[in-house]
C-alpha positions in Angstrom: -66.5 45.4 194.1 -65.4 42.2 195.6 -62.0 42.5 193.7 -61.5 45.9 195.7 -62.5 44.5 198.9 -60.1 41.6 198.3 -57.4 43.8 197.8 -58.0 45.7 200.4 -58.3 42.8 202.8 -54.8 41.6 201.5 -53.5 45.1 202.1 -54.7 45.1 205.8 -53.3 41.6 206.4 -49.7 42.8 205.0 -49.8 45.6 207.1 -50.6 44.0 210.2 -47.6 41.4 209.5 -45.2 44.1 208.6 -46.1 46.3 211.5 -45.8 43.0 214.0 -42.3 42.2 212.4 -41.4 46.3 212.9 -42.5 46.2 216.7 -40.4 43.3 217.5 -37.3 44.6 215.4 -37.8 48.0 217.2 -37.9 46.4 220.7 -34.2 45.0 219.7 -32.7 47.6 217.7 -34.6 51.0 218.6 -37.6 52.4 217.1 -35.2 55.5 215.9 -33.5 52.9 213.7 -36.5 51.8 212.2 -36.8 52.7 208.6 -38.5 51.3 205.5 -35.4 50.0 204.2 -34.4 48.3 207.3 -37.9 47.0 208.0 -38.1 45.5 204.2 -34.9 43.8 204.8 -36.1 42.3 207.8 -39.6 41.3 206.8 -38.5 40.1 203.5 -40.6 42.2 201.5 -40.0 45.3 198.7 -39.3 48.5 200.0 -41.9 49.7 197.6 -44.4 47.5 199.3 -43.5 48.9 202.9 -43.9 52.8 201.4 -46.9 51.9 200.1 -48.4 50.7 203.0 -46.4 53.4 205.2 -45.2 56.4 202.9 -42.6 57.3 205.3 -40.5 56.9 208.2 -42.4 58.9 210.8 -45.4 57.2 209.3 -44.3 53.8 209.9 -42.7 54.6 213.4 -45.9 56.0 214.3 -48.2 52.7 213.2 -45.3 50.7 215.1 -46.1 52.6 218.5 -49.8 51.9 218.1 -49.6 48.3 217.0 -47.0 47.9 220.0 -49.7 49.5 222.3 -52.3 47.2 221.3 -50.1 44.3 221.6 -49.5 45.9 225.5 -53.4 45.9 225.8 -54.0 42.3 224.6 -51.0 41.1 226.9 -51.1 43.0 230.1 -54.9 45.2 230.0 -57.1 43.0 228.8 -56.4 39.7 230.8 -56.2 41.5 234.1 -60.0 43.1 233.7 -61.0 39.4 234.2 -60.6 40.7 237.8 -63.1 43.2 239.4 -61.9 46.5 240.0 -59.7 46.9 243.3 -57.0 45.4 244.7 -57.3 42.0 242.8 -57.1 44.2 239.6 -53.9 45.9 240.3 -52.7 42.3 241.6 -53.5 41.1 238.2 -52.0 43.8 236.3 -48.6 43.9 238.0 -48.3 40.1 237.3 -49.5 40.5 233.9 -46.8 42.8 233.2 -44.2 40.8 234.6 -45.1 38.0 232.3 -45.0 40.4 229.4 -41.6 41.3 230.0 -40.3 38.1 231.6 -41.7 36.3 228.4 -40.7 38.6 225.9 -43.9 39.4 224.1 -41.4 41.5 222.3 -38.1 40.1 221.8 -36.1 43.1 223.4 -38.4 43.2 226.6 -40.6 45.9 226.9 -41.3 48.2 223.7 -42.2 51.3 225.4 -39.0 50.8 227.7 -36.7 50.5 224.9 -38.7 53.7 222.7 -38.4 56.0 225.6 -34.6 55.9 225.5 -34.8 56.3 222.0 -37.2 59.7 221.7 -37.2 61.0 225.3 -35.1 64.1 224.2 -36.5 64.1 220.8 -39.4 66.5 220.5 -41.9 65.3 217.7 -45.2 63.1 216.8 -43.4 60.0 217.8 -42.2 61.3 221.2 -45.6 62.3 221.7 -47.3 59.1 220.6 -44.7 57.1 222.6 -45.7 59.2 225.6 -49.3 58.9 225.3 -48.7 55.0 225.6 -46.4 55.3 228.5 -48.8 57.5 230.1 -52.2 55.6 229.4 -50.2 52.7 231.3 -49.4 54.7 234.4 -52.9 56.4 234.6 -54.5 53.0 234.4 -52.6 51.9 237.2 -52.9 55.1 239.3 -56.7 55.0 238.7 -56.8 51.4 239.7 -55.3 51.8 243.0 -58.0 54.9 243.7 -60.8 52.4 242.9 -58.8 50.3 245.6 -59.1 53.1 248.0 -62.4 54.2 247.3 -63.6 50.7 248.0 -62.0 50.2 251.2 -59.5 47.7 249.9 -56.2 50.1 250.5 -56.0 52.5 253.3 -57.6 56.0 252.9 -54.3 57.6 253.3 -52.7 56.1 250.4 -51.2 58.1 247.9 -52.4 56.6 244.6 -50.1 58.2 242.4 -47.1 57.6 244.4 -47.8 53.9 244.9 -48.3 53.3 241.0 -45.2 55.5 240.5 -43.2 53.0 243.1 -44.9 50.2 240.7 -43.9 51.3 237.5 -40.4 52.0 238.9 -39.7 48.4 239.8 -41.4 47.0 236.9 -39.1 49.0 234.6 -36.1 48.1 236.9 -36.8 44.6 236.7 -37.3 45.0 232.5 -34.1 46.5 232.1 -31.9 44.2 234.4 -33.2 41.1 232.8 -32.8 42.2 229.3 -29.0 43.0 230.3 -28.6 40.0 232.1 -30.8 37.2 230.5 -32.3 36.3 233.7 -35.6 36.2 235.3 -34.3 36.9 238.6 -35.2 40.7 238.6 -38.7 40.0 238.2 -38.6 37.6 241.4 -37.1 40.6 243.2 -39.6 43.1 241.7 -42.3 41.0 243.4 -40.6 41.0 246.6 -40.3 44.4 246.4 -43.9 45.3 245.3 -45.4 42.9 248.1 -44.2 45.1 251.3 -45.7 48.2 249.5 -49.1 46.5 248.9 -49.1 45.4 252.7 -48.1 48.5 253.9 -51.2 50.1 252.1 -53.7 47.4 253.6 -53.8 45.0 250.8 -55.4 41.5 252.0 -52.9 38.8 252.7 -54.3 36.7 250.3 -53.9 38.9 247.2 -50.3 39.4 248.3 -49.4 35.9 249.0 -50.9 34.7 245.6 -48.8 37.5 243.7 -45.7 36.4 245.5 -46.3 32.8 245.0 -45.6 33.3 241.3 -42.3 31.3 240.7 -40.6 33.8 237.5 -37.8 31.4 237.7 -39.7 28.6 236.7 -42.2 30.2 234.4 
């Protein structure tokens, strides 16, 4: 029994390592191009070993999306949850997302921005998984804005869905421009664009000031 458990533990560890490499690779080369053979070469493991772990290209891609979503949660959602629900958590989420892209948690920038381009017009389980993960982030941000409105930290007339949409659009644009240019300047510009939207919605000055004080060029 111990022998079986040991094999399972080693298999789980191998799976995690391979998926980490898969997510990194897909963020640069595209999820659609990720295959058992390509991953085996990049991760320096046998094709049969990767095939044993995942079975098919589609299952590999689905597992990679879930691994990427978990890494996103660890770097963006979980750090922000130290702040109470409301404006401070919104600022923490935006700041964590910028750091996630700026610091290249995935070598190619935001994994999901790249994956959406790959699969936006390709129906199927992989597209559905990518869309669900991206929607989950959008919904979390929108719900966070809603809490701030309910708590009186943002103006009652604030459109939570619209404000969250604007935030996501600015973050995605900063990611795309930074990946293309190799510069952190787009993140500083995103902060400067986000701050007036927070102010217009009634966010406290101290929260907006701390958000703006982060120096993305020096980070």
